[in-house]
C-alpha atoms as a printed R data frame, in Angstrom:
    type eleno elety resid chain resno       x       y       z
1   ATOM     1    CA   ASN     A     1 -54.331  67.558 -61.924
2   ATOM     2    CA   GLN     A     2 -55.383  63.878 -61.160
3   ATOM     3    CA   THR     A     3 -54.633  64.547 -56.964
4   ATOM     4    CA   ARG     A     4 -57.051  67.362 -57.433
5   ATOM     5    CA   LYS     A     5 -59.555  65.259 -59.151
6   ATOM     6    CA   LEU     A     6 -59.156  62.590 -56.718
7   ATOM     7    CA   ASN     A     7 -59.611  65.045 -53.711
8   ATOM     8    CA   LYS     A     8 -62.780  66.111 -55.303
9   ATOM     9    CA   LEU     A     9 -64.265  62.799 -55.316
10  ATOM    10    CA   SER     A    10 -66.862  62.023 -52.617
11  ATOM    11    CA   PRO     A    11 -65.488  60.112 -49.403
12  ATOM    12    CA   SER     A    12 -67.730  57.080 -50.605
13  ATOM    13    CA   CYS     A    13 -65.829  56.907 -53.801
14  ATOM    14    CA   ASN     A    14 -62.356  57.047 -52.261
15  ATOM    15    CA   LYS     A    15 -63.779  54.344 -50.280
16  ATOM    16    CA   ARG     A    16 -64.705  52.210 -53.023
17  ATOM    17    CA   ARG     A    17 -61.524  53.012 -54.874
18  ATOM    18    CA   LEU     A    18 -59.682  51.713 -51.871
19  ATOM    19    CA   ASN     A    19 -61.792  48.477 -51.620
20  ATOM    20    CA   ASN     A    20 -61.107  47.851 -55.334
21  ATOM    21    CA   ASP     A    21 -57.426  48.291 -54.889
22  ATOM    22    CA   ILE     A    22 -57.272  45.995 -51.968
23  ATOM    23    CA   GLU     A    23 -59.373  43.309 -54.016
24  ATOM    24    CA   GLU     A    24 -56.686  44.048 -56.937
25  ATOM    25    CA   PHE     A    25 -53.943  42.909 -54.888
26  ATOM    26    CA   PRO     A    26 -54.875  39.940 -52.293
27  ATOM    27    CA   ASN     A    27 -52.753  39.181 -49.407
28  ATOM    28    CA   LYS     A    28 -50.740  36.407 -49.765
29  ATOM    29    CA   ILE     A    29 -49.277  36.275 -46.559
30  ATOM    30    CA   PRO     A    30 -51.426  33.635 -44.875
31  ATOM    31    CA   HIS     A    31 -50.473  31.352 -47.611
32  ATOM    32    CA   LEU     A    32 -47.021  31.989 -46.971
33  ATOM    33    CA   ASP     A    33 -47.167  31.507 -43.547
34  ATOM    34    CA   GLU     A    34 -48.867  27.967 -43.967
35  ATOM    35    CA   SER     A    35 -45.992  26.807 -46.032
36  ATOM    36    CA   LEU     A    36 -43.454  27.875 -43.579
37  ATOM    37    CA   ASP     A    37 -45.186  26.561 -40.718
38  ATOM    38    CA   LEU     A    38 -45.611  22.946 -42.863
39  ATOM    39    CA   ARG     A    39 -41.655  23.216 -43.500
40  ATOM    40    CA   ILE     A    40 -40.974  24.426 -39.967
41  ATOM    41    CA   HIS     A    41 -42.962  21.363 -38.427
42  ATOM    42    CA   GLN     A    42 -41.118  18.873 -40.865
43  ATOM    43    CA   ASN     A    43 -37.777  20.260 -39.989
44  ATOM    44    CA   ASP     A    44 -38.754  20.016 -36.136
45  ATOM    45    CA   HIS     A    45 -39.663  16.757 -36.787
46  ATOM    46    CA   GLU     A    46 -36.664  15.608 -38.299
47  ATOM    47    CA   ASP     A    47 -34.444  17.502 -35.766
48  ATOM    48    CA   ASN     A    48 -36.442  15.259 -32.995
49  ATOM    49    CA   ASN     A    49 -35.678  11.929 -35.014
50  ATOM    50    CA   ASN     A    50 -32.149  13.093 -35.204
51  ATOM    51    CA   ASN     A    51 -31.957  13.749 -31.475
52  ATOM    52    CA   ASN     A    52 -33.688  10.619 -30.656
53  ATOM    53    CA   LYS     A    53 -31.112   8.725 -32.434
54  ATOM    54    CA   THR     A    54 -28.185  10.381 -31.027
55  ATOM    55    CA   ASP     A    55 -29.392   9.962 -27.593
56  ATOM    56    CA   GLN     A    56 -29.984   6.575 -28.466
57  ATOM    57    CA   ILE     A    57 -26.259   6.470 -29.593
58  ATOM    58    CA   ILE     A    58 -25.006   8.211 -26.754
59  ATOM    59    CA   SER     A    59 -27.053   5.974 -24.307
60  ATOM    60    CA   SER     A    60 -25.732   2.966 -26.181
61  ATOM    61    CA   ASP     A    61 -22.196   4.190 -25.822
62  ATOM    62    CA   ASN     A    62 -22.471   5.256 -22.261
63  ATOM    63    CA   HIS     A    63 -23.638   1.830 -21.393
64  ATOM    64    CA   SER     A    64 -20.818   0.360 -23.423
65  ATOM    65    CA   SER     A    65 -18.707   2.379 -21.580
66  ATOM    66    CA   ASN     A    66 -20.062   1.632 -18.082
67  ATOM    67    CA   CYS     A    67 -19.708  -1.867 -18.902
68  ATOM    68    CA   SER     A    68 -16.378  -1.771 -20.044
69  ATOM    69    CA   GLN     A    69 -15.311  -0.050 -16.672
70  ATOM    70    CA   THR     A    70 -17.184  -2.415 -14.523
71  ATOM    71    CA   ARG     A    71 -15.176  -5.336 -16.271
72  ATOM    72    CA   LEU     A    72 -11.800  -2.893 -15.753
73  ATOM    73    CA   LYS     A    73 -12.559  -2.382 -12.208
74  ATOM    74    CA   ARG     A    74 -13.456  -6.259 -11.868
75  ATOM    75    CA   SER     A    75 -10.236  -7.219 -13.465
76  ATOM    76    CA   ILE     A    76  -8.132  -4.755 -11.267
77  ATOM    77    CA   ILE     A    77  -9.841  -6.010  -8.075
78  ATOM    78    CA   ASN     A    78  -9.270  -9.541  -8.883
79  ATOM    79    CA   SER     A    79  -5.495  -8.942  -9.765
80  ATOM    80    CA   GLN     A    80  -5.167  -7.273  -6.453
81  ATOM    81    CA   THR     A    81  -7.015  -9.347  -4.438
82  ATOM    82    CA   LYS     A    82  -6.010 -12.647  -5.990
83  ATOM    83    CA   THR     A    83  -2.668 -14.355  -6.949
84  ATOM    84    CA   THR     A    84  -1.594 -17.932  -7.691
85  ATOM    85    CA   THR     A    85   2.070 -17.135  -6.904
86  ATOM    86    CA   LEU     A    86   3.638 -16.363  -3.385
87  ATOM    87    CA   SER     A    87   5.786 -13.232  -3.252
88  ATOM    88    CA   ALA     A    88   8.505 -11.749  -1.139
89  ATOM    89    CA   ALA     A    89   5.885 -10.026   0.860
90  ATOM    90    CA   HIS     A    90   4.329 -13.352   1.369
91  ATOM    91    CA   LEU     A    91   7.784 -14.756   2.666
92  ATOM    92    CA   LYS     A    92   8.259 -12.001   5.076
93  ATOM    93    CA   LYS     A    93   4.857 -12.705   6.547
94  ATOM    94    CA   ALA     A    94   5.633 -16.304   6.793
95  ATOM    95    CA   LYS     A    95   8.704 -15.659   8.772
96  ATOM    96    CA   MET     A    96   6.515 -13.597  11.196
97  ATOM    97    CA   MET     A    97   3.993 -16.208  11.610
98  ATOM    98    CA   PHE     A    98   6.867 -18.748  12.480
99  ATOM    99    CA   MET     A    99   7.474 -16.825  15.701
100 ATOM   100    CA   TYR     A   100   3.905 -18.311  16.753
101 ATOM   101    CA   SER     A   101   3.948 -21.474  15.159
102 ATOM   102    CA   ARG     A   102   6.796 -23.782  14.083
103 ATOM   103    CA   TYR     A   103   4.711 -26.798  13.079
104 ATOM   104    CA   PRO     A   104   1.425 -25.416  11.265
105 ATOM   105    CA   THR     A   105  -0.488 -27.692   9.016
106 ATOM   106    CA   SER     A   106  -0.369 -26.644   5.360
107 ATOM   107    CA   SER     A   107  -4.484 -26.020   5.579
108 ATOM   108    CA   LEU     A   108  -4.092 -23.621   8.535
109 ATOM   109    CA   LEU     A   109  -1.543 -21.630   6.750
110 ATOM   110    CA   LYS     A   110  -3.387 -21.337   3.918
111 ATOM   111    CA   SER     A   111  -6.031 -19.970   5.847
112 ATOM   112    CA   TYR     A   112  -4.004 -16.956   6.728
113 ATOM   113    CA   PHE     A   113  -3.038 -16.103   3.030
114 ATOM   114    CA   PRO     A   114  -6.903 -15.146   1.568
115 ATOM   115    CA   GLU     A   115  -5.178 -13.274  -1.237
116 ATOM   116    CA   VAL     A   116  -3.762 -16.413  -2.743
117 ATOM   117    CA   CYS     A   117  -5.251 -19.017  -5.087
118 ATOM   118    CA   PHE     A   118  -3.079 -21.982  -3.908
119 ATOM   119    CA   ASN     A   119  -2.599 -24.563  -6.144
120 ATOM   120    CA   ARG     A   120  -0.033 -27.700  -5.837
121 ATOM   121    CA   GLY     A   121   3.209 -25.768  -6.561
122 ATOM   122    CA   SER     A   122   2.336 -22.786  -4.379
123 ATOM   123    CA   THR     A   123   0.988 -24.799  -1.257
124 ATOM   124    CA   ALA     A   124   4.376 -26.868  -1.608
125 ATOM   125    CA   GLN     A   125   6.540 -23.923  -1.670
126 ATOM   126    CA   LEU     A   126   4.601 -22.388   1.430
127 ATOM   127    CA   VAL     A   127   5.425 -25.803   3.432
128 ATOM   128    CA   LYS     A   128   8.930 -25.459   2.368
129 ATOM   129    CA   TRP     A   129   9.199 -22.229   3.813
130 ATOM   130    CA   PHE     A   130   8.411 -23.383   6.963
131 ATOM   131    CA   SER     A   131  10.613 -26.279   6.614
132 ATOM   132    CA   ASN     A   132  13.320 -23.905   6.041
133 ATOM   133    CA   PHE     A   133  12.624 -21.947   8.888
134 ATOM   134    CA   ARG     A   134  12.637 -25.107  10.868
135 ATOM   135    CA   GLU     A   135  15.976 -25.759   9.988
136 ATOM   136    CA   PHE     A   136  17.741 -22.268  10.223
137 ATOM   137    CA   PHE     A   137  16.082 -22.124  13.773
138 ATOM   138    CA   TYR     A   138  17.552 -25.477  14.854
139 ATOM   139    CA   ILE     A   139  20.834 -25.071  13.279
140 ATOM   140    CA   GLN     A   140  21.538 -21.705  14.802
141 ATOM   141    CA   ILE     A   141  20.468 -23.029  18.295
142 ATOM   142    CA   GLU     A   142  22.798 -26.246  17.991
143 ATOM   143    CA   LYS     A   143  25.665 -24.326  16.975
144 ATOM   144    CA   PHE     A   144  25.326 -21.928  19.708
145 ATOM   145    CA   VAL     A   145  25.055 -24.936  22.165
146 ATOM   146    CA   ARG     A   146  28.195 -26.657  20.717
147 ATOM   147    CA   GLN     A   147  30.246 -23.498  21.068
148 ATOM   148    CA   GLN     A   148  28.992 -23.366  24.852
149 ATOM   149    CA   LYS     A   149  30.266 -26.883  25.508
150 ATOM   150    CA   ALA     A   150  33.448 -25.930  23.701
151 ATOM   151    CA   THR     A   151  34.132 -22.985  26.006
152 ATOM   152    CA   GLY     A   152  32.984 -25.269  29.326
153 ATOM   153    CA   LEU     A   153  29.337 -25.723  29.646
154 ATOM   154    CA   LYS     A   154  28.517 -28.187  32.240
155 ATOM   155    CA   LYS     A   155  24.760 -28.002  32.859
156 ATOM   156    CA   ALA     A   156  21.907 -27.243  30.259
157 ATOM   157    CA   ASP     A   157  20.367 -24.653  32.816
158 ATOM   158    CA   ASP     A   158  23.381 -22.529  33.057
159 ATOM   159    CA   ILE     A   159  22.071 -21.019  30.015
160 ATOM   160    CA   ARG     A   160  20.202 -17.948  30.479
161 ATOM   161    CA   LEU     A   161  19.500 -16.108  27.303
162 ATOM   162    CA   SER     A   162  18.631 -12.187  28.051
163 ATOM   163    CA   ARG     A   163  16.451 -10.189  25.888
164 ATOM   164    CA   GLU     A   164  19.707  -8.827  24.088
165 ATOM   165    CA   HIS     A   165  21.421 -11.904  23.902
166 ATOM   166    CA   GLU     A   166  23.150 -12.192  20.793
167 ATOM   167    CA   LEU     A   167  21.015 -15.552  19.819
168 ATOM   168    CA   ILE     A   168  17.842 -13.744  20.509
169 ATOM   169    CA   ARG     A   169  18.876 -10.953  18.244
170 ATOM   170    CA   SER     A   170  19.994 -12.792  15.367
171 ATOM   171    CA   MET     A   171  16.660 -14.836  15.336
172 ATOM   172    CA   GLU     A   172  14.546 -11.680  15.531
173 ATOM   173    CA   THR     A   173  16.521 -10.183  12.573
174 ATOM   174    CA   HIS     A   174  15.960 -13.170  10.449
175 ATOM   175    CA   PHE     A   175  12.275 -13.861  11.393
176 ATOM   176    CA   ASN     A   176  11.045 -10.435  12.362
177 ATOM   177    CA   LYS     A   177  13.372  -7.939  10.210
178 ATOM   178    CA   GLY     A   178  12.744  -4.242  10.768
179 ATOM   179    CA   ASP     A   179  10.783  -5.121  13.750
180 ATOM   180    CA   GLU     A   180   7.488  -5.203  11.926
181 ATOM   181    CA   ILE     A   181   5.623  -6.506  14.785
182 ATOM   182    CA   GLU     A   182   6.451  -7.038  18.435
183 ATOM   183    CA   THR     A   183   8.186 -10.186  18.840
184 ATOM   184    CA   PRO     A   184   5.896 -12.804  20.845
185 ATOM   185    CA   LYS     A   185   7.146 -13.473  24.423
186 ATOM   186    CA   GLU     A   186   6.373 -16.753  23.446
187 ATOM   187    CA   PHE     A   187   8.839 -17.171  20.846
188 ATOM   188    CA   LEU     A   188  11.508 -15.781  23.293
189 ATOM   189    CA   GLU     A   189  10.631 -18.860  25.509
190 ATOM   190    CA   ALA     A   190  10.525 -21.302  22.799
191 ATOM   191    CA   ILE     A   191  14.353 -20.419  21.972
192 ATOM   192    CA   GLN     A   192  14.977 -20.853  25.669
193 ATOM   193    CA   ILE     A   193  13.649 -23.957  25.981
194 ATOM   194    CA   THR     A   194  15.270 -25.295  22.587
195 ATOM   195    CA   VAL     A   195  18.622 -24.226  23.784
196 ATOM   196    CA   TRP     A   196  17.996 -26.206  26.872
197 ATOM   197    CA   GLU     A   197  16.763 -29.398  24.927
198 ATOM   198    CA   PHE     A   198  19.814 -29.651  22.723
199 ATOM   199    CA   ALA     A   199  22.070 -28.680  25.550
200 ATOM   200    CA   ASP     A   200  20.895 -31.699  27.579
201 ATOM   201    CA   ALA     A   201  21.028 -33.995  24.550
202 ATOM   202    CA   ILE     A   202  24.193 -32.905  23.581
203 ATOM   203    CA   LEU     A   203  26.047 -32.870  27.248
204 ATOM   204    CA   ASN     A   204  24.635 -36.287  27.929
205 ATOM   205    CA   GLU     A   205  25.906 -37.177  24.367
206 ATOM   206    CA   ARG     A   206  22.623 -38.458  23.235
207 ATOM   207    CA   ASP     A   207  23.573 -36.961  19.873
208 ATOM   208    CA   VAL     A   208  25.413 -40.075  19.169
209 ATOM   209    CA   ASN     A   209  22.168 -41.511  18.069
210 ATOM   210    CA   SER     A   210  21.003 -40.744  14.520
211 ATOM   211    CA   SER     A   211  17.614 -39.728  15.505
212 ATOM   212    CA   TRP     A   212  18.503 -37.933  18.381
213 ATOM   213    CA   LYS     A   213  16.695 -34.644  17.209
214 ATOM   214    CA   LYS     A   214  13.253 -36.147  17.046
215 ATOM   215    CA   THR     A   215  12.336 -35.974  20.420
216 ATOM   216    CA   ILE     A   216  13.199 -32.373  20.874
217 ATOM   217    CA   TYR     A   217  11.299 -31.751  17.823
218 ATOM   218    CA   LYS     A   218   8.016 -33.166  19.621
219 ATOM   219    CA   LYS     A   219   8.673 -31.047  22.537
220 ATOM   220    CA   ILE     A   220   9.062 -27.942  20.850
221 ATOM   221    CA   SER     A   221   5.820 -28.481  18.573
222 ATOM   222    CA   ILE     A   222   3.802 -28.138  21.752
223 ATOM   223    CA   LEU     A   223   4.787 -24.685  22.152
224 ATOM   224    CA   ASP     A   224   2.937 -23.703  19.185
225 ATOM   225    CA   ILE     A   225   0.019 -20.787  19.429
226 ATOM   226    CA   GLN     A   226  -2.380 -19.657  17.595
227 ATOM   227    CA   PHE     A   227  -1.684 -17.117  14.836
228 ATOM   228    CA   PRO     A   228  -3.303 -13.501  15.507
229 ATOM   229    CA   GLU     A   229  -5.996 -12.572  13.286
230 ATOM   230    CA   PHE     A   230  -4.193  -9.531  11.833
231 ATOM   231    CA   PHE     A   231  -2.451 -11.858   9.833
232 ATOM   232    CA   LYS     A   232  -5.238 -12.714   7.878
233 ATOM   233    CA   CYS     A   233  -5.509  -9.130   6.686
């Protein structure tokens, strides 16, 4: 019945009734939206601050990590390129260098070991190596010459060493083990000349003099040649 009465009202009455309903129940959504916008804005601001702090922490961590990596790389490089001690590899290299020069100075020798930070001990060790090399070199040659004399050698010039001679091979085995480099022809010539010098002195009995070898040493020192540049690598 009420519906029928409402339908009987004029359109203008219905319109006024609808407007009254709207005024009676005002729209609250705009106020809710403003409150939500404020909270969202605050949350966004807090998130941005947190993100900035996180970025700063990450950036700081990355910087610290990069610095640590740089220091580690420098430490590795320094440990690889610099040492204060001489190793077995250095000894092997020194032996090969002996084939070029029997009497190098200590300063010249050190210049061919750029990876070594020389001190008094390591310098003395390097010099001692070459002293031992010379001792081995001369002992082997003198021993060979005396054996030749015992078998009837009369003249020093009668000794001719071929490339495959036992004395040559023993020298190469000692100073160039594994044929790491090609044996320089100057080393072969130095062996031959040293043999002749020892043979001449022994056959002529100059070895009765205690200082008879000094003259030979001076002559052999003249045979030294420059070290190849590849020894600096």
